[in-house]
C-alpha positions in Angstrom: 174.5 69.0 67.2 173.8 72.7 66.7 176.5 75.3 66.6 176.6 79.1 67.0 179.0 81.4 65.2 180.1 84.5 66.9 182.2 87.2 65.2 184.4 89.3 67.5 186.5 92.4 67.0 190.2 92.2 66.7 190.9 93.5 70.2 188.5 91.1 72.0 190.1 88.6 74.5 188.9 85.4 72.8 190.1 83.2 75.6 188.2 85.1 78.3 185.1 85.0 76.1 185.6 81.3 75.7 185.8 80.8 79.5 182.6 82.8 80.0 180.6 80.9 77.4 181.7 77.5 78.7 180.0 78.4 81.9 176.6 78.6 80.1 174.4 75.6 80.6 174.2 73.5 77.4 177.5 74.8 75.9 179.7 71.7 75.4 182.7 73.0 73.6 184.0 76.2 72.0 186.5 76.4 69.1 188.3 79.6 68.3 188.8 80.0 64.5 191.2 82.6 63.1 190.0 83.1 59.5 192.9 85.5 58.9 195.4 82.7 59.7 194.6 79.6 57.5 197.6 77.7 58.9 195.9 77.5 62.3 192.9 75.9 60.7 195.0 73.3 59.0 196.9 72.6 62.2 193.6 72.0 64.0 192.3 69.7 61.2 195.5 67.6 61.3 195.4 67.5 65.1 192.1 65.7 64.8 193.5 63.4 62.1 195.0 60.8 64.5 191.7 60.2 66.3 189.6 60.2 63.1 191.9 57.6 61.5 191.7 55.4 64.6 187.9 55.5 64.4 188.0 54.9 60.6 186.3 58.3 60.0 188.0 59.0 56.7 185.1 60.9 55.2 184.9 63.6 57.9 188.7 64.0 57.8 188.7 64.6 54.1 185.7 66.9 54.3 187.3 69.0 57.0 190.5 69.5 55.1 188.7 70.2 51.8 186.4 72.8 53.5 189.4 74.6 54.9 191.3 74.6 51.6 188.3 75.8 49.5 187.2 78.4 52.1 190.6 80.0 52.1 191.0 79.9 48.3 187.6 81.6 47.8 188.9 84.7 49.8 191.7 85.4 47.3 
């Protein structure tokens, strides 16, 4: 899977942009990440936890949480 990172200005309507991009052929999903709000990142990671645990995907779960924690600590 390939991904594309798009940085937007503060006043941009991210939901409208998401709707627009989902209409493009080949775009399968879009995740809005608020780097100024690390709690939202942790909430997203824990929301995926239940499914990952059911699949036995412990490594991805640990890596996701570790990446979030280390990324936010490096900004301080």
